[in-house]
N, CA, C and O atoms as a DFTB+ gen file, in Angstrom:
396 C
 N C O
     1  1     -20.851     -18.656      77.037
     2  2     -21.899     -19.564      76.621
     3  2     -22.778     -18.860      75.591
     4  3     -23.028     -17.660      75.709
     5  1     -23.250     -19.594      74.584
     6  2     -24.054     -19.017      73.511
     7  2     -25.446     -18.628      73.965
     8  3     -25.937     -19.086      74.997
     9  1     -26.061     -17.785      73.180
    10  2     -27.418     -17.326      73.465
    11  2     -28.411     -18.459      73.213
    12  3     -28.296     -19.184      72.225
    13  1     -29.376     -18.606      74.100
    14  2     -30.422     -19.627      73.936
    15  2     -31.438     -19.134      72.931
    16  3     -31.764     -17.947      72.893
    17  1     -31.940     -20.053      72.113
    18  2     -32.933     -19.686      71.103
    19  2     -34.192     -20.507      71.304
    20  3     -34.151     -21.601      71.867
    21  1     -35.288     -19.982      70.848
    22  2     -36.563     -20.690      70.937
    23  2     -36.536     -21.899      70.005
    24  3     -35.865     -21.882      68.974
    25  1     -37.270     -22.943      70.375
    26  2     -37.323     -24.153      69.562
    27  2     -37.837     -23.826      68.164
    28  3     -37.324     -24.359      67.179
    29  1     -38.835     -22.964      68.064
    30  2     -39.394     -22.624      66.746
    31  2     -38.312     -22.045      65.834
    32  3     -38.282     -22.345      64.641
    33  1     -37.429     -21.222      66.387
    34  2     -36.338     -20.649      65.588
    35  2     -35.353     -21.727      65.163
    36  3     -34.906     -21.752      64.017
    37  1     -35.020     -22.609      66.081
    38  2     -34.076     -23.687      65.781
    39  2     -34.671     -24.626      64.727
    40  3     -33.982     -25.028      63.789
    41  1     -35.955     -24.974      64.885
    42  2     -36.613     -25.856      63.924
    43  2     -36.635     -25.207      62.542
    44  3     -36.364     -25.874      61.543
    45  1     -36.952     -23.923      62.476
    46  2     -36.985     -23.220      61.187
    47  2     -35.612     -23.257      60.527
    48  3     -35.513     -23.433      59.313
    49  1     -34.558     -23.093      61.311
    50  2     -33.197     -23.145      60.770
    51  2     -32.888     -24.534      60.215
    52  3     -32.349     -24.663      59.116
    53  1     -33.225     -25.557      60.969
    54  2     -32.969     -26.932      60.535
    55  2     -33.768     -27.262      59.287
    56  3     -33.237     -27.864      58.353
    57  1     -35.046     -26.875      59.258
    58  2     -35.909     -27.201      58.132
    59  2     -35.534     -26.443      56.864
    60  3     -35.945     -26.831      55.770
    61  1     -34.767     -25.378      56.992
    62  2     -34.351     -24.620      55.807
    63  2     -33.186     -25.287      55.078
    64  3     -32.854     -24.900      53.958
    65  1     -32.575     -26.271      55.694
    66  2     -31.447     -26.970      55.071
    67  2     -31.942     -27.868      53.940
    68  3     -33.043     -28.413      54.021
    69  1     -31.139     -28.028      52.886
    70  2     -31.550     -28.894      51.765
    71  2     -31.835     -30.321      52.234
    72  3     -31.040     -30.915      52.962
    73  1     -32.962     -30.855      51.816
    74  2     -33.323     -32.233      52.144
    75  2     -33.984     -32.415      53.496
    76  3     -34.468     -33.505      53.801
    77  1     -34.015     -31.376      54.310
    78  2     -34.568     -31.520      55.655
    79  2     -36.063     -31.838      55.618
    80  3     -36.546     -32.646      56.411
    81  1     -36.787     -31.213      54.710
    82  2     -38.224     -31.450      54.634
    83  2     -38.539     -32.894      54.299
    84  3     -39.439     -33.490      54.891
    85  1     -37.808     -33.458      53.358
    86  2     -38.024     -34.852      52.970
    87  2     -37.672     -35.799      54.117
    88  3     -38.381     -36.775      54.363
    89  1     -36.583     -35.507      54.811
    90  2     -36.181     -36.352      55.936
    91  2     -37.216     -36.277      57.057
    92  3     -37.537     -37.287      57.682
    93  1     -37.730     -35.083      57.303
    94  2     -38.750     -34.902      58.337
    95  2     -40.011     -35.695      57.971
    96  3     -40.592     -36.365      58.824
    97  1     -40.430     -35.619      56.712
    98  2     -41.622     -36.323      56.255
    99  2     -41.437     -37.843      56.367
   100  3     -42.358     -38.549      56.780
   101  1     -40.272     -38.340      56.007
   102  2     -39.998     -39.773      56.119
   103  2     -40.049     -40.219      57.586
   104  3     -40.582     -41.284      57.895
   105  1     -39.498     -39.410      58.476
   106  2     -39.532     -39.742      59.903
   107  2     -40.965     -39.735      60.426
   108  3     -41.331     -40.581      61.243
   109  1     -41.774     -38.791      59.964
   110  2     -43.173     -38.718      60.383
   111  2     -43.925     -39.977      59.944
   112  3     -44.687     -40.551      60.722
   113  1     -43.712     -40.394      58.720
   114  2     -44.381     -41.596      58.204
   115  2     -43.972     -42.819      59.013
   116  3     -44.822     -43.617      59.407
   117  1     -42.665     -42.971      59.263
   118  2     -42.195     -44.125      60.058
   119  2     -42.831     -44.121      61.442
   120  3     -43.279     -45.161      61.926
   121  1     -42.872     -42.950      62.079
   122  2     -43.444     -42.850      63.418
   123  2     -44.925     -43.209      63.409
   124  3     -45.380     -43.966      64.267
   125  1     -45.689     -42.673      62.446
   126  2     -47.121     -42.935      62.396
   127  2     -47.432     -44.398      62.100
   128  3     -48.357     -44.965      62.682
   129  1     -46.672     -45.009      61.209
   130  2     -46.869     -46.432      60.929
   131  2     -46.563     -47.269      62.167
   132  3     -47.328     -48.166      62.518
   133  1     -45.460     -46.980      62.819
   134  2     -45.089     -47.720      64.024
   135  2     -46.119     -47.578      65.125
   136  3     -46.452     -48.546      65.808
   137  1     -46.619     -46.373      65.292
   138  2     -47.636     -46.138      66.326
   139  2     -48.920     -46.905      66.009
   140  3     -49.532     -47.490      66.903
   141  1     -49.324     -46.903      64.749
   142  2     -50.540     -47.624      64.357
   143  2     -50.401     -49.115      64.625
   144  3     -51.343     -49.751      65.099
   145  1     -49.237     -49.676      64.327
   146  2     -48.999     -51.099      64.569
   147  2     -49.024     -51.386      66.065
   148  3     -49.650     -52.349      66.506
   149  1     -48.346     -50.554      66.842
   150  2     -48.317     -50.767      68.299
   151  2     -49.721     -50.696      68.896
   152  3     -50.092     -51.548      69.703
   153  1     -50.505     -49.685      68.505
   154  2     -51.859     -49.546      69.053
   155  2     -52.731     -50.752      68.709
   156  3     -53.463     -51.250      69.564
   157  1     -52.657     -51.221      67.470
   158  2     -53.457     -52.377      67.066
   159  2     -52.987     -53.644      67.783
   160  3     -53.798     -54.456      68.226
   161  1     -51.656     -53.800      67.891
   162  2     -51.112     -54.974      68.597
   163  2     -51.622     -55.000      70.030
   164  3     -52.046     -56.043      70.526
   165  1     -51.581     -53.847      70.695
   166  2     -52.055     -53.767      72.081
   167  2     -53.558     -54.012      72.162
   168  3     -54.039     -54.645      73.102
   169  1     -54.299     -53.508      71.174
   170  2     -55.746     -53.723      71.133
   171  2     -56.072     -55.217      71.055
   172  3     -57.045     -55.682      71.650
   173  1     -55.251     -55.957      70.320
   174  2     -55.451     -57.405      70.193
   175  2     -54.882     -58.183      71.378
   176  3     -55.068     -59.397      71.466
   177  1     -54.196     -57.500      72.285
   178  2     -53.618     -58.176      73.444
   179  2     -52.371     -58.977      73.113
   180  3     -52.033     -59.929      73.817
   181  1     -51.688     -58.595      72.045
   182  2     -50.476     -59.303      71.623
   183  2     -49.228     -58.636      72.193
   184  3     -49.196     -57.422      72.393
   185  1     -48.219     -59.431      72.449
   186  2     -46.909     -58.900      72.798
   187  2     -46.123     -58.685      71.499
   188  3     -46.533     -59.142      70.432
   189  1     -45.008     -57.995      71.605
   190  2     -44.141     -57.851      70.434
   191  2     -43.666     -59.219      69.966
   192  3     -43.546     -59.455      68.764
   193  1     -43.396     -60.114      70.895
   194  2     -42.963     -61.467      70.525
   195  2     -44.073     -62.204      69.769
   196  3     -43.796     -62.930      68.815
   197  1     -45.325     -62.020      70.191
   198  2     -46.449     -62.646      69.489
   199  2     -46.536     -62.133      68.056
   200  3     -46.692     -62.912      67.115
   201  1     -46.432     -60.816      67.901
   202  2     -46.501     -60.236      66.561
   203  2     -45.322     -60.692      65.716
   204  3     -45.474     -60.965      64.525
   205  1     -44.161     -60.772      66.322
   206  2     -42.983     -61.250      65.595
   207  2     -43.211     -62.657      65.070
   208  3     -42.880     -62.958      63.924
   209  1     -43.770     -63.510      65.895
   210  2     -44.031     -64.890      65.478
   211  2     -45.034     -64.932      64.326
   212  3     -44.865     -65.701      63.380
   213  1     -46.070     -64.111      64.408
   214  2     -47.096     -64.088      63.360
   215  2     -46.550     -63.573      62.020
   216  3     -47.043     -63.957      60.959
   217  1     -45.540     -62.712      62.071
   218  2     -45.022     -62.100      60.844
   219  2     -43.735     -62.744      60.344
   220  3     -43.288     -62.458      59.233
   221  1     -43.136     -63.614      61.159
   222  2     -41.863     -64.213      60.772
   223  2     -40.676     -63.305      61.056
   224  3     -39.583     -63.517      60.531
   225  1     -40.896     -62.291      61.890
   226  2     -39.809     -61.381      62.286
   227  2     -39.273     -61.797      63.644
   228  3     -39.781     -62.725      64.273
   229  1     -38.250     -61.104      64.079
   230  2     -37.753     -61.272      65.446
   231  2     -38.305     -60.115      66.277
   232  3     -38.598     -59.049      65.738
   233  1     -38.447     -60.320      67.580
   234  2     -39.028     -59.301      68.461
   235  2     -38.299     -57.964      68.368
   236  3     -38.970     -56.933      68.328
   237  1     -36.955     -57.916      68.329
   238  2     -36.292     -56.614      68.223
   239  2     -36.665     -55.855      66.941
   240  3     -36.696     -54.625      66.934
   241  1     -36.945     -56.585      65.869
   242  2     -37.358     -55.931      64.621
   243  2     -38.731     -55.285      64.786
   244  3     -38.972     -54.196      64.265
   245  1     -39.626     -55.950      65.505
   246  2     -40.944     -55.374      65.783
   247  2     -40.775     -54.126      66.652
   248  3     -41.418     -53.106      66.404
   249  1     -39.925     -54.203      67.654
   250  2     -39.689     -53.051      68.532
   251  2     -39.143     -51.865      67.741
   252  3     -39.593     -50.736      67.937
   253  1     -38.178     -52.105      66.850
   254  2     -37.625     -51.022      66.024
   255  2     -38.696     -50.408      65.140
   256  3     -38.781     -49.188      65.004
   257  1     -39.512     -51.265      64.543
   258  2     -40.573     -50.769      63.677
   259  2     -41.546     -49.898      64.463
   260  3     -41.884     -48.797      64.029
   261  1     -41.997     -50.384      65.616
   262  2     -42.953     -49.634      66.429
   263  2     -42.382     -48.305      66.910
   264  3     -43.134     -47.359      67.147
   265  1     -41.078     -48.223      67.055
   266  2     -40.425     -46.983      67.493
   267  2     -40.168     -46.026      66.331
   268  3     -39.658     -44.924      66.535
   269  1     -40.516     -46.440      65.124
   270  2     -40.295     -45.581      63.963
   271  2     -38.891     -45.664      63.412
   272  3     -38.443     -44.771      62.693
   273  1     -38.201     -46.732      63.747
   274  2     -36.803     -46.862      63.354
   275  2     -36.556     -47.441      61.981
   276  3     -35.420     -47.426      61.507
   277  1     -37.592     -47.954      61.325
   278  2     -37.399     -48.552      59.996
   279  2     -38.537     -48.150      59.073
   280  3     -39.670     -47.959      59.516
   281  1     -38.230     -48.024      57.786
   282  2     -39.247     -47.747      56.764
   283  2     -39.583     -49.072      56.096
   284  3     -38.732     -49.654      55.424
   285  1     -40.810     -49.559      56.268
   286  2     -41.172     -50.877      55.740
   287  2     -41.450     -50.839      54.240
   288  3     -41.748     -49.793      53.662
   289  1     -41.343     -51.999      53.645
   290  2     -41.750     -52.181      52.261
   291  2     -43.252     -52.496      52.238
   292  3     -43.844     -52.801      53.274
   293  1     -43.851     -52.421      51.064
   294  2     -45.272     -52.780      50.940
   295  2     -45.494     -54.245      51.347
   296  3     -46.439     -54.519      52.086
   297  1     -44.662     -55.199      50.894
   298  2     -44.860     -56.582      51.355
   299  2     -44.790     -56.724      52.885
   300  3     -45.526     -57.523      53.465
   301  1     -43.910     -55.956      53.537
   302  2     -43.828     -56.027      55.000
   303  2     -45.110     -55.475      55.627
   304  3     -45.619     -56.036      56.597
   305  1     -45.625     -54.386      55.077
   306  2     -46.879     -53.832      55.589
   307  2     -48.030     -54.827      55.402
   308  3     -48.912     -54.929      56.254
   309  1     -48.015     -55.552      54.292
   310  2     -49.043     -56.573      54.065
   311  2     -48.955     -57.682      55.112
   312  3     -49.977     -58.138      55.623
   313  1     -47.739     -58.114      55.429
   314  2     -47.559     -59.148      56.460
   315  2     -48.048     -58.652      57.811
   316  3     -48.722     -59.379      58.540
   317  1     -47.704     -57.407      58.142
   318  2     -48.139     -56.834      59.416
   319  2     -49.660     -56.713      59.462
   320  3     -50.281     -57.040      60.473
   321  1     -50.258     -56.244      58.366
   322  2     -51.708     -56.096      58.330
   323  2     -52.392     -57.441      58.560
   324  3     -53.328     -57.539      59.355
   325  1     -51.929     -58.465      57.870
   326  2     -52.519     -59.794      58.042
   327  2     -52.363     -60.281      59.482
   328  3     -53.308     -60.810      60.067
   329  1     -51.187     -60.104      60.043
   330  2     -50.925     -60.542      61.413
   331  2     -51.778     -59.776      62.424
   332  3     -52.109     -60.296      63.489
   333  1     -52.128     -58.539      62.080
   334  2     -52.936     -57.695      62.963
   335  2     -54.426     -57.761      62.623
   336  3     -55.232     -56.982      63.133
   337  1     -54.772     -58.716      61.742
   338  2     -56.164     -58.935      61.355
   339  2     -56.771     -57.664      60.761
   340  3     -57.870     -57.243      61.121
   341  1     -56.013     -57.073      59.840
   342  2     -56.440     -55.843      59.181
   343  2     -56.203     -55.963      57.679
   344  3     -55.542     -56.889      57.209
   345  1     -56.754     -55.013      56.942
   346  2     -56.544     -54.913      55.506
   347  2     -55.693     -53.672      55.258
   348  3     -55.989     -52.595      55.774
   349  1     -54.650     -53.828      54.476
   350  2     -53.774     -52.704      54.148
   351  2     -54.419     -51.863      53.058
   352  3     -54.915     -52.392      52.064
   353  1     -54.408     -50.556      53.251
   354  2     -54.925     -49.619      52.262
   355  2     -53.882     -48.533      52.065
   356  3     -53.525     -47.825      53.008
   357  1     -53.395     -48.404      50.839
   358  2     -52.405     -47.379      50.514
   359  2     -53.091     -46.346      49.638
   360  3     -53.751     -46.700      48.661
   361  1     -52.943     -45.073      49.979
   362  2     -53.632     -44.015      49.251
   363  2     -52.677     -42.892      48.888
   364  3     -51.676     -42.656      49.564
   365  1     -53.007     -42.215      47.818
   366  2     -52.366     -40.950      47.496
   367  2     -53.337     -39.852      47.888
   368  3     -54.518     -39.910      47.545
   369  1     -52.849     -38.863      48.597
   370  2     -53.699     -37.751      49.021
   371  2     -53.047     -36.452      48.574
   372  3     -51.822     -36.332      48.570
   373  1     -53.879     -35.472      48.194
   374  2     -53.291     -34.191      47.789
   375  2     -52.602     -33.513      48.979
   376  3     -53.035     -33.634      50.125
   377  1     -51.540     -32.814      48.675
   378  2     -50.861     -32.051      49.714
   379  2     -51.770     -30.910      50.146
   380  3     -52.419     -30.270      49.318
   381  1     -51.808     -30.668      51.420
   382  2     -52.628     -29.571      51.921
   383  2     -51.806     -28.299      51.933
   384  3     -50.611     -28.320      52.227
   385  1     -52.439     -27.219      51.619
   386  2     -51.773     -25.927      51.638
   387  2     -51.444     -25.572      53.088
   388  3     -52.272     -25.740      53.983
   389  1     -50.237     -25.084      53.303
   390  2     -49.858     -24.642      54.656
   391  2     -50.605     -23.354      54.962
   392  3     -50.712     -22.465      54.118
   393  1     -51.115     -23.270      56.173
   394  2     -51.866     -22.062      56.524
   395  2     -51.043     -21.066      57.285
   396  3     -51.542     -20.001      57.648
């Protein structure tokens, strides 16, 4: 059986592969967007089916989005924002230096 390695070592190895950083960043964005939608939906007392109806989606599509499984378009984010009684704000922010 192979030697066990620390997660930090394994992550560093994976992140050193070409394209890994971009893929990681895309996954982070999908996860954060999905979490924000889920939290707001729950705050409003809506079910996934309710949100689906408000946006013209199907419930499984809302579930996938909330789980970070899809990268939405700007028009989709606008529909979600309206359905969640929010205003969409898209910003560019400077990259922070790694410490």
